[in-house]
C-alpha positions as CSV (number, residue, x, y, z in Angstrom):
1,X,0.0,0.0,0.0
2,X,1.3,3.5,-0.8
3,X,1.5,5.8,2.1
4,X,1.9,9.6,2.4
5,X,2.4,12.2,5.2
6,X,3.9,15.5,6.0
7,X,7.6,15.3,6.7
8,X,7.6,18.7,8.2
9,X,5.6,20.3,11.1
10,X,1.9,20.9,10.3
11,X,2.2,24.7,10.7
12,X,2.8,27.8,8.7
13,X,6.3,27.9,7.3
14,X,8.3,28.8,4.2
15,X,8.7,25.2,3.1
16,X,6.6,22.1,3.6
17,X,7.7,18.6,2.6
18,X,5.4,15.8,1.8
19,X,6.7,12.2,1.5
20,X,5.1,9.4,-0.4
21,X,6.3,5.7,-0.4
22,X,5.1,2.4,-1.9
23,X,4.7,0.6,-5.1
24,X,2.2,3.2,-6.3
25,X,4.3,6.2,-5.5
26,X,5.2,7.1,-9.1
27,X,1.5,6.7,-10.2
28,X,0.4,9.1,-7.4
29,X,2.9,11.6,-8.5
30,X,1.7,11.4,-12.1
31,X,-1.8,12.4,-10.8
32,X,-0.8,15.3,-8.6
33,X,2.3,16.8,-10.2
34,X,2.8,18.3,-13.7
35,X,6.4,19.2,-14.8
36,X,6.9,22.8,-15.9
37,X,9.5,21.7,-18.4
38,X,10.2,18.3,-19.9
39,X,9.4,15.3,-17.8
40,X,10.1,14.0,-14.3
41,X,13.7,12.8,-13.7
42,X,14.6,10.1,-11.2
43,X,16.9,11.3,-8.3
44,X,16.8,14.9,-9.6
45,X,14.7,17.8,-8.6
46,X,12.0,18.7,-11.1
47,X,10.1,22.0,-11.1
48,X,6.4,21.9,-11.7
49,X,2.9,22.4,-10.5
50,X,1.1,20.7,-7.6
51,X,-2.5,19.9,-8.6
52,X,-5.5,19.9,-6.3
53,X,-7.9,16.9,-6.2
54,X,-10.0,18.8,-8.8
55,X,-7.1,19.2,-11.1
56,X,-6.4,22.9,-10.4
57,X,-2.9,24.4,-9.9
58,X,-2.4,24.5,-6.1
59,X,1.3,25.6,-6.0
60,X,4.6,25.7,-7.9
61,X,6.8,23.1,-6.3
62,X,9.8,20.9,-6.6
63,X,9.5,17.1,-6.9
64,X,12.0,14.3,-6.3
65,X,11.4,10.7,-7.3
66,X,13.5,7.7,-6.0
67,X,13.2,4.2,-7.3
68,X,13.4,1.1,-5.2
69,X,15.7,-0.1,-3.6
70,X,17.6,3.2,-3.7
71,X,15.5,5.2,-1.3
72,X,15.1,5.7,2.4
73,X,12.3,3.1,2.7
74,X,13.7,0.7,0.1
75,X,10.5,1.2,-1.9
76,X,9.6,3.6,-4.7
77,X,9.4,7.1,-3.1
78,X,8.7,10.7,-3.9
79,X,8.9,13.9,-2.1
80,X,7.2,17.2,-2.8
81,X,8.7,20.5,-1.7
82,X,6.0,23.1,-1.6
83,X,5.2,26.3,0.3
84,X,4.4,25.5,3.9
85,X,1.0,27.2,4.2
86,X,-1.7,25.1,5.9
87,X,-4.0,25.5,2.9
88,X,-1.4,24.2,0.4
89,X,-0.4,21.3,2.7
90,X,-4.0,20.3,3.4
91,X,-4.9,20.5,-0.3
92,X,-1.8,18.5,-1.4
93,X,-2.6,15.7,1.0
94,X,-6.2,15.6,-0.1
95,X,-5.1,15.3,-3.7
96,X,-2.5,12.6,-2.9
97,X,-5.1,10.5,-0.9
98,X,-7.6,10.9,-3.8
99,X,-4.9,9.4,-6.1
100,X,-4.7,6.2,-4.1
101,X,-2.3,6.8,-1.2
102,X,-3.3,6.5,2.5
103,X,-2.2,8.5,5.6
104,X,1.1,7.0,7.0
105,X,1.0,5.9,10.6
106,X,3.5,7.4,13.1
107,X,7.0,6.0,12.3
108,X,5.8,4.0,9.3
109,X,8.4,5.3,6.8
110,X,11.2,4.2,9.2
111,X,9.4,0.9,10.0
112,X,9.4,0.1,6.2
113,X,13.1,1.1,6.0
114,X,13.8,-1.4,8.8
115,X,11.6,-4.2,7.3
116,X,13.3,-3.7,3.9
117,X,16.8,-4.0,5.4
118,X,17.8,-0.3,4.9
119,X,18.2,0.2,8.7
120,X,18.7,-2.1,11.6
121,X,16.5,-1.6,14.7
122,X,19.1,0.5,16.5
123,X,19.4,2.8,13.5
124,X,15.6,3.0,13.2
125,X,15.3,4.1,16.8
126,X,18.2,6.6,16.2
127,X,15.9,8.4,13.7
128,X,13.5,9.2,16.5
129,X,16.3,10.2,18.8
130,X,17.7,12.5,16.1
131,X,14.3,14.2,15.5
132,X,13.7,14.6,19.3
133,X,17.2,15.9,20.0
134,X,17.3,19.2,21.9
135,X,21.0,20.1,21.5
136,X,23.7,19.9,19.0
137,X,25.7,17.3,21.0
138,X,22.6,15.1,21.3
139,X,22.0,15.3,17.6
140,X,25.6,14.4,16.8
141,X,25.4,11.4,19.1
142,X,22.1,10.3,17.5
143,X,23.7,10.7,14.0
144,X,26.4,8.3,15.1
145,X,23.8,5.7,16.0
146,X,22.0,6.3,12.7
147,X,25.3,5.8,10.9
148,X,25.5,2.3,12.5
149,X,28.5,2.9,14.9
150,X,26.7,1.3,17.9
151,X,24.9,-1.3,15.9
152,X,28.1,-2.5,14.2
153,X,29.7,-3.0,17.6
154,X,26.8,-5.1,18.8
155,X,26.8,-7.1,15.6
156,X,30.5,-7.8,16.0
157,X,30.2,-9.0,19.5
158,X,27.2,-11.1,18.6
159,X,29.0,-12.5,15.6
160,X,31.9,-13.8,17.8
161,X,29.4,-15.4,20.2
162,X,27.5,-17.1,17.3
163,X,30.8,-18.5,15.9
164,X,31.6,-19.8,19.4
165,X,28.1,-21.3,19.7
166,X,28.4,-22.9,16.3
167,X,31.7,-24.6,17.2
168,X,30.2,-25.9,20.4
169,X,27.2,-27.4,18.6
170,X,29.5,-29.0,16.0
171,X,31.6,-30.7,18.7
172,X,28.5,-31.9,20.5
173,X,26.5,-33.0,17.5
174,X,29.3,-34.5,15.4
175,X,31.8,-36.1,17.9
176,X,33.2,-38.5,15.3
177,X,33.9,-35.8,12.8
178,X,37.4,-34.3,12.4
179,X,36.5,-31.0,14.0
180,X,39.4,-29.0,15.6
181,X,39.4,-29.2,19.3
182,X,38.4,-26.0,21.2
183,X,39.8,-25.6,24.7
184,X,38.0,-23.9,27.5
185,X,40.8,-21.3,27.8
186,X,40.2,-20.3,24.1
187,X,36.4,-20.0,24.8
188,X,37.2,-18.0,27.9
189,X,39.2,-15.5,26.0
190,X,36.4,-14.8,23.5
191,X,33.9,-14.5,26.3
192,X,36.2,-12.2,28.3
193,X,36.6,-9.9,25.2
194,X,32.8,-9.8,24.7
195,X,32.3,-9.0,28.4
196,X,34.8,-6.1,28.3
197,X,33.3,-4.6,25.2
198,X,29.7,-4.8,26.4
199,X,30.8,-3.4,29.8
200,X,32.5,-0.5,28.1
201,X,29.3,0.3,26.1
202,X,27.2,0.1,29.3
203,X,29.5,2.6,31.1
204,X,28.7,5.2,28.4
205,X,25.1,5.3,29.5
206,X,25.6,7.8,32.3
207,X,27.2,10.3,30.0
208,X,24.5,9.5,27.4
209,X,21.8,10.2,29.9
210,X,23.3,13.6,30.8
211,X,23.4,14.4,27.1
212,X,19.7,13.5,26.6
213,X,18.3,14.9,29.9
214,X,20.6,17.9,30.3
215,X,23.6,18.3,32.5
216,X,22.3,19.3,36.0
217,X,23.5,22.7,37.2
218,X,22.5,24.0,40.6
219,X,22.4,27.7,41.4
220,X,23.2,27.8,45.1
221,X,23.7,30.4,47.7
222,X,22.3,32.1,50.8
223,X,19.0,34.0,50.7
224,X,18.7,37.1,48.5
225,X,22.1,36.5,46.8
226,X,20.4,36.9,43.4
227,X,20.0,33.2,42.5
228,X,16.6,33.6,40.9
229,X,17.8,36.7,39.0
230,X,20.7,34.7,37.7
231,X,18.4,31.9,36.5
232,X,16.2,34.5,34.7
233,X,19.3,36.1,33.1
234,X,20.6,32.8,31.8
235,X,17.2,31.7,30.6
236,X,16.5,34.9,28.8
237,X,13.0,35.4,30.4
238,X,11.4,35.7,33.8
239,X,11.3,32.0,34.7
240,X,11.6,32.5,38.5
241,X,9.9,34.9,40.9
242,X,12.2,37.6,42.2
243,X,11.5,39.7,45.3
244,X,13.5,41.3,48.1
245,X,11.7,39.1,50.6
246,X,14.1,36.4,52.0
247,X,13.0,32.9,51.3
248,X,10.9,33.7,48.2
249,X,12.2,30.6,46.4
250,X,11.1,27.6,48.5
251,X,11.1,24.8,45.9
252,X,13.4,23.9,43.0
253,X,12.7,25.9,39.8
254,X,14.1,24.2,36.7
255,X,14.8,25.5,33.2
256,X,16.6,23.9,30.3
257,X,19.0,26.1,28.2
258,X,21.5,25.3,25.5
259,X,25.1,26.4,26.0
260,X,27.9,25.4,23.6
261,X,25.6,22.9,21.8
262,X,24.9,21.0,25.0
263,X,21.7,20.9,27.1
264,X,22.0,22.4,30.6
265,X,19.4,21.8,33.2
266,X,19.5,24.8,35.5
267,X,18.0,24.5,39.0
268,X,17.3,27.5,41.1
269,X,17.3,26.4,44.7
270,X,16.1,27.7,48.0
271,X,18.5,30.0,49.9
272,X,20.6,27.9,52.2
273,X,20.2,28.9,55.9
274,X,18.9,27.6,59.2
275,X,15.1,28.0,59.2
276,X,12.4,27.2,61.6
277,X,9.8,27.5,58.9
278,X,8.6,24.0,58.1
279,X,7.9,24.6,54.4
280,X,11.2,26.5,53.8
281,X,13.1,23.7,55.6
282,X,11.7,21.2,53.2
283,X,12.8,23.4,50.3
284,X,16.3,23.8,51.8
285,X,16.6,20.0,52.1
286,X,15.6,19.6,48.5
287,X,18.1,22.3,47.5
288,X,21.0,20.4,49.2
289,X,20.0,17.2,47.5
290,X,19.9,18.9,44.1
291,X,23.3,20.6,44.7
292,X,24.8,17.2,45.6
293,X,23.4,15.6,42.4
294,X,24.7,18.4,40.1
295,X,27.6,18.3,37.8
296,X,28.1,22.1,38.0
297,X,27.4,24.3,41.0
298,X,27.0,28.1,40.5
299,X,27.7,29.3,44.1
300,X,26.3,32.8,44.3
301,X,27.4,35.5,46.8
302,X,25.8,38.9,47.3
303,X,28.6,41.4,46.5
304,X,26.7,44.2,48.2
305,X,27.0,42.9,51.7
306,X,29.7,41.5,54.0
307,X,30.0,37.8,54.8
308,X,27.2,36.5,57.1
309,X,27.0,33.2,59.0
310,X,25.2,31.5,56.1
311,X,27.9,32.6,53.7
312,X,30.6,31.2,56.0
313,X,28.8,27.9,56.1
314,X,28.8,27.8,52.3
315,X,32.5,28.6,52.1
316,X,33.2,25.9,54.6
317,X,31.2,23.3,52.7
318,X,32.1,24.1,49.1
319,X,35.6,25.6,49.0
320,X,37.9,23.2,47.1
321,X,35.0,21.6,45.3
322,X,36.0,21.3,41.6
323,X,32.3,21.5,40.5
324,X,31.9,25.0,41.8
325,X,31.9,28.2,39.7
326,X,31.9,31.0,42.3
327,X,29.8,34.0,41.3
328,X,30.0,37.4,43.0
329,X,26.7,39.0,42.0
330,X,25.2,42.6,42.2
331,X,28.1,44.3,40.5
332,X,25.7,47.1,39.5
333,X,25.7,48.4,43.1
334,X,28.5,49.1,45.5
335,X,30.6,46.0,46.1
336,X,31.8,45.5,49.7
337,X,32.3,41.8,50.0
338,X,35.8,40.6,50.5
339,X,36.6,39.5,47.0
340,X,40.2,38.6,47.7
341,X,39.2,36.1,50.3
342,X,36.7,34.4,47.9
343,X,39.4,34.3,45.2
344,X,41.8,32.6,47.6
345,X,39.3,29.9,48.4
346,X,37.8,29.0,45.0
347,X,39.6,28.2,41.7
348,X,37.0,30.0,39.5
349,X,35.5,33.3,40.6
350,X,33.5,35.5,38.3
351,X,32.0,38.9,38.9
352,X,28.7,39.9,37.3
353,X,25.3,41.6,37.6
354,X,22.3,39.4,36.9
355,X,20.2,42.6,36.6
356,X,22.3,44.4,33.9
357,X,23.9,41.4,32.3
358,X,27.4,42.7,33.0
359,X,29.8,39.7,33.1
360,X,27.1,37.2,32.1
361,X,28.8,36.2,28.9
362,X,32.0,35.3,30.8
363,X,29.9,33.0,33.0
364,X,28.3,31.4,29.9
365,X,31.7,30.9,28.3
366,X,33.1,29.2,31.5
367,X,30.1,26.9,31.7
368,X,30.5,26.1,28.0
369,X,34.2,25.1,28.6
370,X,33.2,22.8,31.4
371,X,30.4,21.0,29.6
372,X,32.0,20.8,26.1
373,X,31.8,17.2,25.0
374,X,35.0,15.4,24.0
375,X,35.3,14.7,20.2
376,X,35.1,11.0,19.7
377,X,33.8,8.5,17.2
378,X,32.2,6.7,20.1
379,X,28.4,6.6,20.2
380,X,27.1,7.1,23.7
381,X,24.3,4.8,24.8
382,X,21.2,6.8,25.5
383,X,18.4,4.2,25.1
384,X,17.4,2.4,28.3
385,X,16.3,-0.6,26.2
386,X,19.9,-1.2,25.1
387,X,21.2,-1.1,28.7
388,X,18.5,-3.6,29.7
389,X,19.5,-6.0,26.8
390,X,23.2,-5.6,27.3
391,X,22.9,-6.2,31.1
392,X,21.0,-9.5,30.5
393,X,23.5,-10.5,27.8
394,X,26.4,-9.7,30.2
395,X,24.9,-12.0,32.9
396,X,24.8,-14.9,30.4
397,X,28.4,-14.2,29.3
398,X,29.6,-14.2,32.8
399,X,27.9,-17.5,33.6
400,X,29.3,-19.0,30.5
401,X,32.8,-17.7,31.3
402,X,32.5,-19.1,34.9
403,X,31.5,-22.5,33.4
404,X,34.6,-22.5,31.3
405,X,36.8,-21.7,34.3
406,X,35.2,-24.5,36.3
407,X,35.6,-26.9,33.4
408,X,31.9,-27.5,32.8
409,X,31.2,-29.3,29.5
410,X,30.6,-27.4,26.3
411,X,26.9,-28.3,26.3
412,X,26.4,-26.3,29.6
413,X,28.3,-23.3,28.2
414,X,26.5,-23.3,24.9
415,X,23.1,-22.5,26.5
416,X,24.3,-19.2,28.0
417,X,26.3,-18.2,24.9
418,X,23.2,-18.9,22.7
419,X,21.0,-16.8,25.0
420,X,23.5,-13.9,25.1
421,X,23.6,-13.9,21.3
422,X,19.8,-14.0,21.1
423,X,19.5,-11.0,23.5
424,X,22.0,-8.9,21.6
425,X,20.0,-9.6,18.4
426,X,17.0,-7.9,20.0
427,X,19.0,-4.6,20.0
428,X,19.6,-4.6,16.2
429,X,16.3,-6.4,15.3
430,X,18.0,-9.6,14.2
431,X,15.9,-11.3,16.8
432,X,12.3,-10.5,17.6
433,X,12.0,-7.3,19.6
434,X,10.0,-4.0,19.9
435,X,9.4,-2.0,16.8
436,X,10.3,1.8,16.9
437,X,7.4,4.1,17.4
438,X,7.2,7.9,17.6
439,X,4.8,10.8,17.3
440,X,6.3,11.9,13.9
441,X,5.9,10.3,10.5
442,X,9.6,9.7,9.9
C-alpha cells in the first residue's frame, strides 16, 4: 500500500515537505504533479505544479522521485517540496489521498526502512532520537547511532558469540567428525573480550543520559544572593519569581537552556540557611540534594554585603569543590564583599550583575568550557532498552565464562552463549524485539 504524510511540522512555514512511499508512489505523482519543463527525472529535482484533487494548480513546487531499492524506505518514493502554508499542505494531502495513497502511521516510513533492510533496529530508533534531539551534542550522538556505529559493535560481539556457539554445537552433534578441538581457555578469551566490550558500552550510559536529559547545574547560595535573578538572566526570560523578601524561592525551579551545543538543566534552589519555617526547611533539604546531584554548582554570593554566617557555612562546605563556579553577584551596586578572600578559596571566581547582564557572557563561556563534549567516534548509549538488553547478555556471558573456568562441559556453556547472542540480536532487530514508534511520520 502506498503511504503519504507531511515530513515537516503541520504549521505555517516557508517550506513544507510531503513524503510518499510504496509501489504506487510514481503513479500518485503522475496524478498530482505536472512538470513545468520536460518530464520527471529520477533522483533529480523537477520544477512543476502541484495539482488539487479537482485538477487545479495549487502551488509551484519541486518534486524528487526515488526508485526502489535506492530510497530511504527501500520502496519507490517521492517527495514534494512546496510552500508550507496550511492551505497548500491540506490540499496537497487531499489530492494525494484521492490518487490512491493513505495516511502514513507514526513512524511507518522508518518501519518500512527497517523491514526492507535499509536500517537495523538501533538505527531506526536513532531516527526518532535525532528528531527529538534538543541540543547539537545530542543530535551528533544520534547521528552516530544512525550511521551504524553502535549497531556494528553489537553485531561484531554477537558474531563472535555465534561463531563460538556454532563450534560448540559442532563438537556436541558430530563427535566423530574431524573438527578441531576447542579448549576452555580459548572460549574463555572470547567471552572475556565480549564481556569487556559490552561493559565499556554500558559505562557510556551515564554520559549519554546527561546528554539526553541535560547536565544538572544547581544555582546555590544564601537568601537574597540573586540566584533567581541569575536563573532568569541565563534563561532569557522571567522564569523564577524575584523579590527582596528572604526565602521567596522555596522549591526547586528548573529551566533547560543550551550552551555550547549542550543541554544544561538549570536548577534555582532555595536559599541555604537555618530556618524554623517547616515549608522553607523542606525546600532547603531539596536544595541540598539537588546541589549534591549536580555536575556544575553556581555558588552565588551577594557582593553588596559583607559575609554572614550563612555565607561562612557555604564557604566551609564548598571551598575546594571542583564542581563550583563562584559568582559574586550585584556588580551594578556598591561591592563591599571581601573578593580577595573568595578568590583565595575558589579556583574559578566571576563577577557579574544578573540585573544588567554585565559579566554574564563570561559565565556562559566558563560553563561552555566545562560541559563541552569530547570529540570522539564513540556513540554514547542513551536508550534504556539497550542497557537492559546488554545487562542481560552480560549476565549470560559471565555465567558461560565461569562455566569455562570450572571446566563445565561445552553443552552447559552453549546454552548461555546462545542466550547472550539472542538477546544482543534484540538490539539490532536480528531477533524479535520491539518496533520503533514515535509521534512523527519519519
